[in-house]
C-alpha positions in Angstrom: 0.0 0.0 0.0 1.4 3.4 -1.1 1.6 6.0 1.7 -0.3 9.2 0.9 1.7 12.4 0.1 1.2 14.9 3.0 2.3 18.5 3.3 2.1 19.5 6.9 2.9 22.8 8.8 2.1 25.1 5.8 0.0 27.4 8.0 1.4 26.7 11.5 5.0 26.1 10.6 4.9 23.0 12.8 7.0 19.8 11.7 3.9 17.6 11.6 5.7 14.5 10.3 8.3 14.5 13.1 5.6 14.9 15.7 3.5 12.1 14.3 6.5 9.9 14.0 7.4 10.4 17.7 3.8 9.8 18.7 3.7 6.6 16.7 6.9 5.3 18.3 5.1 5.4 21.6 2.0 3.7 20.0 4.3 1.0 18.4 5.7 -0.2 21.8 3.2 -3.1 22.1 4.0 -4.2 18.5 7.8 -3.9 19.2 7.3 -6.1 22.3 5.4 -8.7 20.3 8.1 -8.8 17.5 10.8 -9.1 20.2 8.9 -12.0 21.8 8.6 -13.7 18.4 12.3 -13.2 17.8 13.2 -14.7 21.1 10.9 -17.7 20.3 12.6 -18.2 17.0 16.0 -18.1 18.6 14.9 -20.6 21.2 13.4 -22.8 18.5 16.7 -22.8 16.5 18.7 -23.6 19.7 16.4 -26.6 20.3 16.8 -27.7 16.7 20.6 -27.5 17.0 20.3 -30.0 19.9 18.0 -32.2 17.9 20.4 -32.4 15.0 23.2 -33.4 17.4 20.9 -36.1 19.0 20.1 -37.4 15.5 23.8 -37.7 14.7 24.4 -39.5 18.0 21.5 -41.9 17.4 22.9 -42.7 13.9 26.4 -43.2 15.3 25.0 -45.7 17.8 23.1 -47.6 15.1 26.2 -47.7 12.9 28.4 -49.0 15.7 26.0 -51.9 16.4 27.1 -53.9 13.4 29.2 -56.8 14.5 32.0 -56.0 11.9 32.9 -53.0 14.1 33.8 -55.3 17.0 35.2 -58.2 15.2 37.6 -56.4 12.8 40.5 -58.6 11.8 43.9 -57.9 10.4 45.5 -60.5 8.1 49.0 -60.9 6.7 50.8 -63.0 4.2 54.5 -64.0 4.3 54.6 -63.4 0.5 51.9 -61.2 -1.0 53.4 -61.6 -4.5 52.2 -65.2 -4.4 49.1 -65.0 -2.1 47.3 -62.1 -0.5 44.8 -62.5 2.3 42.0 -60.6 4.0 40.2 -61.7 7.2 36.5 -61.5 7.9 34.9 -60.7 11.2 34.4 -64.4 12.0 38.0 -65.3 11.3 39.8 -66.9 14.2 43.2 -65.7 15.5 44.8 -68.5 13.5 47.4 -69.3 10.8 47.4 -71.3 7.6 50.3 -72.7 5.6 50.0 -72.8 1.8 52.5 -75.4 0.9 52.2 -75.0 -2.9 50.1 -73.7 -5.8 50.5 -76.1 -8.7 47.8 -74.5 -10.9 45.8 -71.2 -11.0 42.2 -71.1 -12.0 41.7 -69.9 -15.6 38.7 -69.0 -17.7 37.7 -70.6 -21.0 39.8 -68.7 -23.5 40.3 -68.7 -27.3 42.3 -66.6 -29.7 40.4 -65.4 -32.7 42.6 -65.0 -35.7 41.4 -64.1 -39.2 42.0 -61.9 -42.2 39.7 -60.0 -44.5 38.8 -61.3 -48.0 42.0 -59.8 -49.4 44.1 -61.6 -46.9 45.0 -58.4 -45.0 45.4 -58.3 -41.3 42.3 -57.2 -39.4 42.0 -53.7 -38.0 39.4 -52.2 -35.8 37.8 -50.5 -38.8 37.6 -53.7 -40.8 33.9 -54.4 -41.7 32.4 -57.8 -41.0 31.1 -57.8 -44.5 34.7 -57.8 -45.8 35.5 -61.0 -43.9 35.0 -64.6 -45.0 32.4 -66.5 -43.0 30.2 -63.5 -42.2 27.1 -63.4 -44.4 24.9 -60.4 -44.3 21.4 -61.3 -43.0 22.3 -64.8 -42.2 20.3 -66.2 -39.2 20.7 -69.5 -37.4 18.4 -71.5 -35.1 20.4 -74.1 -33.1 18.9 -77.2 -31.6 20.0 -76.8 -27.9 19.1 -80.4 -26.9 18.1 -83.4 -28.9 14.3 -83.6 -29.4 11.6 -84.9 -31.7 11.0 -81.4 -33.1 13.0 -78.2 -33.7 11.3 -74.7 -33.6 12.0 -72.3 -36.5 10.5 -69.0 -37.4 7.1 -69.3 -39.2 6.5 -68.8 -42.9 10.1 -69.5 -44.0 10.8 -70.5 -47.6 12.2 -73.9 -46.7 13.9 -74.3 -50.0 16.3 -71.5 -48.9 17.0 -73.1 -45.5 20.3 -75.0 -45.0 20.5 -77.6 -42.3 23.8 -78.6 -40.8 24.9 -80.9 -38.1 27.1 -79.9 -35.1 30.2 -80.6 -37.2 29.1 -78.2 -39.9 28.2 -80.9 -42.4 25.2 -80.1 -44.6 22.2 -82.3 -44.1 19.6 -83.6 -46.6 16.5 -81.4 -46.4 14.4 -84.4 -47.7 15.0 -86.1 -44.4 13.0 -83.4 -42.6 9.5 -81.8 -42.8 8.8 -78.1 -42.0 5.4 -76.7 -41.1 5.3 -73.0 -42.1 2.2 -72.4 -40.0 3.7 -73.6 -36.7 7.4 -73.3 -37.5 8.0 -76.8 -36.4 10.7 -79.0 -38.1 10.6 -82.8 -37.6 12.8 -85.6 -38.8 10.8 -87.8 -41.2 13.7 -90.2 -42.1 13.5 -92.4 -39.0 16.3 -94.6 -40.4 18.8 -91.8 -40.4 17.2 -90.3 -37.3 15.9 -93.1 -35.1 12.7 -92.2 -33.3 12.5 -89.0 -35.4 14.9 -87.3 -33.0 16.6 -84.1 -34.3 20.2 -84.4 -32.8 21.7 -81.7 -30.5 23.7 -79.1 -32.4 21.7 -79.2 -35.6 21.4 -75.7 -37.0 19.0 -74.2 -39.6 20.5 -71.3 -41.6 18.4 -68.8 -43.6 18.7 -65.2 -44.8 16.6 -62.5 -43.1 17.5 -58.8 -43.1 20.9 -57.2 -43.9 22.7 -57.2 -40.5 24.9 -59.7 -38.8 24.0 -62.2 -36.1 26.4 -64.1 -33.8 25.3 -66.8 -31.4 27.4 -67.9 -28.5 27.0 -70.1 -25.4 29.1 -70.2 -22.2 28.9 -71.7 -18.8 27.4 -68.3 -17.7 24.6 -68.2 -20.2 23.8 -71.9 -20.3 22.1 -71.5 -23.7 22.9 -69.8 -26.9 22.5 -66.0 -26.8 22.4 -63.6 -29.8 24.6 -60.6 -30.6 23.1 -58.5 -33.4 25.2 -55.9 -35.4 24.3 -53.6 -38.3 25.2 -54.1 -41.9 28.2 -51.8 -41.7 29.5 -53.2 -38.3 33.3 -53.2 -37.8 35.6 -55.5 -35.8 35.8 -52.8 -33.1 32.0 -52.8 -32.8 32.0 -56.6 -32.5 34.6 -56.4 -29.7 32.5 -53.8 -27.9 29.4 -55.9 -28.2 31.3 -59.0 -26.9 32.4 -56.9 -23.9 28.9 -55.8 -22.8 28.1 -56.7 -19.2 25.3 -59.1 -19.9 27.5 -61.3 -22.2 29.7 -62.6 -19.4 32.6 -62.4 -21.8 35.8 -60.4 -21.9 37.3 -59.5 -25.4 40.5 -57.7 -26.2 41.6 -56.7 -29.7 45.3 -56.5 -30.3 45.8 -54.1 -33.2 49.4 -55.0 -34.0 48.5 -58.6 -34.7 44.9 -58.2 -35.7 43.9 -60.9 -33.2 41.1 -61.0 -30.6 41.5 -62.7 -27.2 38.2 -63.8 -26.0 37.5 -65.4 -22.6 34.7 -66.1 -20.1 34.5 -64.0 -17.0 33.9 -67.1 -14.8 36.8 -69.5 -14.2 37.3 -73.1 -13.4 36.9 -76.5 -15.0 33.2 -75.8 -15.7 33.9 -72.6 -17.6 33.1 -73.3 -21.3 32.6 -71.2 -24.5 31.1 -72.1 -27.8 30.0 -70.2 -30.9 27.8 -70.9 -33.9 29.2 -72.3 -37.1 29.4 -69.0 -38.9 31.5 -67.3 -36.2 33.7 -70.4 -36.0 34.2 -70.3 -39.7 35.0 -66.6 -39.8 37.7 -66.9 -37.1 38.9 -70.5 -37.9 37.9 -71.8 -34.5 38.3 -75.6 -34.2 35.7 -78.1 -33.1 37.1 -78.4 -29.6 35.5 -75.8 -27.4 37.8 -74.0 -24.9 37.3 -74.8 -21.2 38.8 -73.3 -18.0 40.7 -75.0 -15.3 40.5 -75.1 -11.5 43.1 -73.8 -9.1 45.0 -76.6 -7.4 47.0 -75.9 -4.2 47.9 -77.5 -0.9 46.8 -76.2 2.5 48.5 -77.5 5.7 49.4 -80.7 3.7 45.9 -81.2 2.3 45.3 -81.0 -1.5 42.6 -78.5 -2.4 40.9 -77.6 -5.7 38.7 -74.6 -6.4 37.0 -73.0 -9.4 38.4 -69.5 -8.7 41.7 -67.9 -7.5 39.9 -66.2 -4.7 38.9 -68.7 -2.1 37.7 -68.7 1.5 39.3 -71.0 4.0 38.8 -70.8 7.8 37.0 -67.5 7.2 40.1 -66.0 5.6 39.8 -64.9 1.9 42.9 -65.9 -0.1 43.8 -64.6 -3.5 46.2 -66.9 -5.4 48.5 -64.9 -7.6 51.2 -67.3 -8.9 52.2 -70.9 -8.8 55.1 -72.2 -6.6 56.4 -75.6 -5.4 56.9 -76.9 -1.9 60.6 -76.8 -2.6 60.4 -73.0 -3.1 58.9 -72.6 0.4 55.4 -72.3 1.9 53.5 -69.1 2.3 52.2 -68.5 5.8 48.9 -66.6 6.3 47.7 -65.3 9.7 44.7 -63.5 11.1 44.4 -61.6 14.4 42.0 -59.2 16.1 42.5 -55.7 14.7 42.6 -54.0 18.1 43.3 -50.6 16.8 40.4 -50.5 14.4 38.0 -51.7 17.0 39.3 -49.1 19.4 39.0 -46.4 16.8 35.3 -47.4 16.1 34.4 -47.2 19.8 36.4 -43.9 20.3 34.5 -42.4 17.3 31.2 -43.1 19.0 32.5 -41.8 22.4 33.7 -38.6 20.7 30.2 -38.1 19.1 28.6 -38.7 22.5 30.9 -36.2 24.2 30.2 -33.7 21.5 26.5 -33.9 22.1 26.8 -33.7 25.8 29.1 -30.8 25.6 26.7 -28.9 23.3 23.8 -29.6 25.7 25.8 -28.5 28.7 26.8 -25.3 26.9 23.2 -24.5 26.2 21.9 -25.1 29.8 24.8 -23.2 31.4 25.0 -20.4 28.9 24.5 -17.0 30.6 21.3 -15.2 29.8 21.6 -11.4 29.3 18.0 -10.3 29.8 18.8 -6.6 29.4 19.9 -7.4 25.8 16.5 -7.7 24.1 16.1 -8.2 20.4 16.7 -5.0 18.5 13.7 -3.2 16.9 13.9 -1.9 13.3 14.4 1.6 14.6 17.3 0.5 16.9 19.0 -1.4 14.1 18.9 1.6 11.8 20.9 3.5 14.4 23.7 0.9 14.8 26.5 -0.3 12.6 26.7 -4.0 11.5 29.5 -4.7 14.0 27.4 -3.2 16.8 24.4 -5.2 15.8 26.4 -8.4 15.7 27.8 -7.9 19.2 24.4 -6.9 20.6 22.7 -10.0 19.1 25.4 -12.3 20.4 24.4 -11.2 23.9 20.7 -11.2 23.1 20.8 -14.8 21.7 22.8 -16.1 24.6 21.2 -18.4 27.2 18.0 -19.3 25.2 18.0 -22.7 26.9 19.6 -21.8 30.2 18.5 -24.3 32.9 16.1 -25.9 30.4 14.4 -28.9 32.0 14.0 -30.8 28.8 17.7 -30.7 28.1 18.6 -31.6 31.7 16.2 -34.6 31.5 17.8 -35.7 28.2 21.3 -35.4 29.6 20.3 -37.4 32.8 18.8 -40.1 30.6 21.9 -40.4 28.4 24.3 -40.4 31.3 22.4 -43.1 33.1 22.8 -45.5 30.3 26.5 -45.7 30.8 26.3 -46.7 34.5 23.3 -48.9 33.9 25.0 -51.0 31.2 26.0 -54.5 32.2 26.5 -58.0 30.7 26.5 -61.5 32.2 30.0 -63.0 31.9 32.2 -65.5 33.7 34.8 -62.7 33.9 33.9 -60.5 36.8 36.3 -57.8 35.5 34.4 -57.2 32.3 30.8 -56.9 33.4 30.5 -53.1 33.3 31.8 -50.4 31.0 33.9 -48.7 33.6 35.8 -52.0 34.0 36.9 -51.8 30.3 38.0 -48.1 30.4 34.8 -46.1 29.8 33.4 -44.0 32.7 32.0 -40.6 33.5 35.1 -39.9 35.6 35.5 -38.2 38.9 35.4 -34.7 37.5 31.8 -33.5 38.0 32.5 -30.3 36.1 32.8 -32.1 32.8 29.0 -32.4 32.6 28.9 -36.2 32.3 31.3 -36.6 29.3 32.9 -40.0 29.0 36.5 -40.5 29.9 38.2 -43.2 27.8 41.2 -45.1 29.2 42.9 -46.3 26.0 45.1 -48.8 27.7 42.3 -50.6 29.5 40.0 -50.6 26.5 42.6 -52.1 24.2 43.4 -54.7 26.8 39.7 -55.7 27.0 39.5 -55.9 23.2 42.5 -58.1 23.1 41.3 -60.3 26.0 37.7 -60.9 24.9 36.2 -58.9 21.9 33.0 -60.9 22.2 32.4 -59.6 25.7 33.1 -56.0 24.6 30.6 -56.6 21.8 27.9 -57.8 24.2 28.4 -54.8 26.5 27.7 -52.5 23.6 25.1 -54.3 21.6 23.1 -56.7 23.8 19.4 -56.1 23.0 18.3 -55.8 26.6 21.3 -54.3 28.5 23.8 -53.2 25.9 24.8 -49.5 25.7 24.1 -48.8 22.1 20.4 -49.8 22.0 19.8 -47.8 25.1 21.6 -44.7 23.8 19.7 -45.1 20.5 16.4 -45.2 22.2 17.2 -42.4 24.7 18.3 -40.1 21.9 15.2 -40.9 19.9 12.9 -40.2 22.9 14.7 -36.9 23.6 14.4 -35.9 20.0 10.7 -36.7 20.1 10.2 -34.4 23.1 12.1 -31.5 21.5 10.4 -32.0 18.1 7.0 -31.7 19.7 8.0 -28.3 21.0 10.4 -26.9 18.4 9.6 -29.0 15.4 11.9 -30.6 12.9 13.9 -28.6 10.4 11.5 -27.4 7.7 8.4 -28.4 9.7 5.2 -26.4 9.2 4.2 -24.0 12.0 1.0 -25.8 13.0 2.9 -29.1 13.7 4.7 -27.9 16.8 3.9 -25.8 19.9 6.4 -23.0 19.3 5.2 -22.7 15.7 1.6 -22.3 16.8 2.7 -19.7 19.4 4.6 -17.7 16.7 1.5 -17.9 14.4 -0.6 -16.4 17.2 2.0 -13.6 17.7 1.9 -12.8 13.9 -1.9 -12.6 14.1 -1.7 -10.1 17.0 1.0 -8.1 15.2 -1.1 -7.8 12.1 -4.1 -6.7 14.1 -2.1 -4.1 16.0 -0.4 -2.8 12.8 -3.9 -2.2 11.3 -4.9 -0.2 14.4 -1.6 1.7 14.1 -2.4 2.8 10.6 -5.8 4.0 11.8 -4.2 5.8 14.7 -1.6 7.5 12.4 -4.3 8.6 10.0 -6.2 10.1 12.9 -3.2 12.1 14.1 -2.8 13.5 10.6 -6.5 14.4 10.4 -6.2 16.3 13.6 -3.2 18.2 12.4 -4.9 18.8 9.1 -7.9 20.2 10.9 -5.6 22.5 13.0 -3.9 23.7 9.8 -7.3 24.5 8.3 -8.4 26.4 11.3 -5.2 28.4 11.4 -5.6 29.2 7.7 -9.0 30.6 8.4 -7.7 32.6 11.3 -4.9 33.9 9.2 -7.3 34.9 6.5 -9.6 36.7 8.9 -6.7 38.6 10.4 -5.5 39.7 7.0 -8.9 40.9 6.1 -9.3 42.9 9.4 -5.8 44.4 9.0 -6.7 45.5 5.5 -10.0 47.0 6.6 -8.4 48.9 9.5 -5.6 50.1 7.4 -7.8 51.6 4.7 -9.8 53.7 7.2 -6.8 55.6 8.5 
């Protein structure tokens, strides 16, 4: 709303605007007090929310530490990492293994693809498949996966253009078969050549459809033949890229200096196999014998062991076999032990987070409250520099939660969990947290922060990590579930009053209070506008009266003067 343009004091010479402004400053006192009250409420709300964020962080820290891996961390070592590396899992014992020898590493099914183009030139990445022997544009194949009395082909084929071949690539007599174009079924009608009308495994039907290229392969990963489709202008590099796609389970590498492709399965072991359709075999001169992988063979503590991969788990230790070696060359010793330092660091990280939260809460409840430093009004802010405003508000915002009963209750609840934690054990020296180096200490001025005795805690971890784990995680009496629940309960109490970050005002009590204050401020501001207008009307009436008086005086003076 645009303020009206006023010209005051034309007749009286009085500075009307200044007088009205001063009068309105007095009238605005109730509004200023409400705005100050709202500001204090906002500061208090923000202080509560700061506590809530810290409690959430503490709760999350407790939940994260509850995982068993944090208390059963292991360190593992190998006497020769160039031959065998090792990692230990949480359930690994503090034990040692002796690998006497590795006679064979696990390998994948691998083949080398070697070919030239139609001119006998070495392949390059840019060589088109259409320029290679064996690749026929548009050629499709259906392969009989297992022997059966029928073979399923596409419907409506011109059977006179279909070539049937056996698994060895020999062309079969089409008169020995019958094809139903309606159903796409192919059956063997020459029961002499095919006893029982069985179509043997590996029989393929070749036909032309489209202009692109199709490759079929089968590996121990796929189990059945899968198709790779390429466009009419596809190159060797595109073929390699297709073979390397994640879902193929293959790994292909093109060596440009030789023009050869190394192709292998991603899985290893004696069950790893790889096979291609006849067209692909023809193009790359692949023999009839399909490549297979081999198992790793090694000896552990005098026992012969065989595995399909080079990464194996024995006694909960994960071994990676890197090279072969004989017993005469010397055994490799592997060992696992409790990673005391890592477990200690995990616990210390939680203790630090707890102390950080307690420290913040102590600061808030003990912070001095300067009641004479009330929030600045707009008029007051206009009279101060930025530095003066900053210093003033530091005092005004201090002590928003001084002596707060909700925070004191939260701290008491959290502190009590440490002394109340216990666990049943045969070792009387490890039944409570203070016995393993975690206590609130003798210094009452620290506000209940936890003192950590590094030597005692590490000794407890070395002695019995299981007992340390139980003290922290036991569902009924463990520290972490209790801290988690206490932090969550305290957050719930604070959220009910101060709301969560971004919460709508109607969802928490302080928000509803500030809404009510806003309503009262709006109502008073409307009254102030009416009051200000009333003041101006009075001064305007005074100016009008003075104009009339001045006019009468001028007329009288003129009359008296003319009679002399």
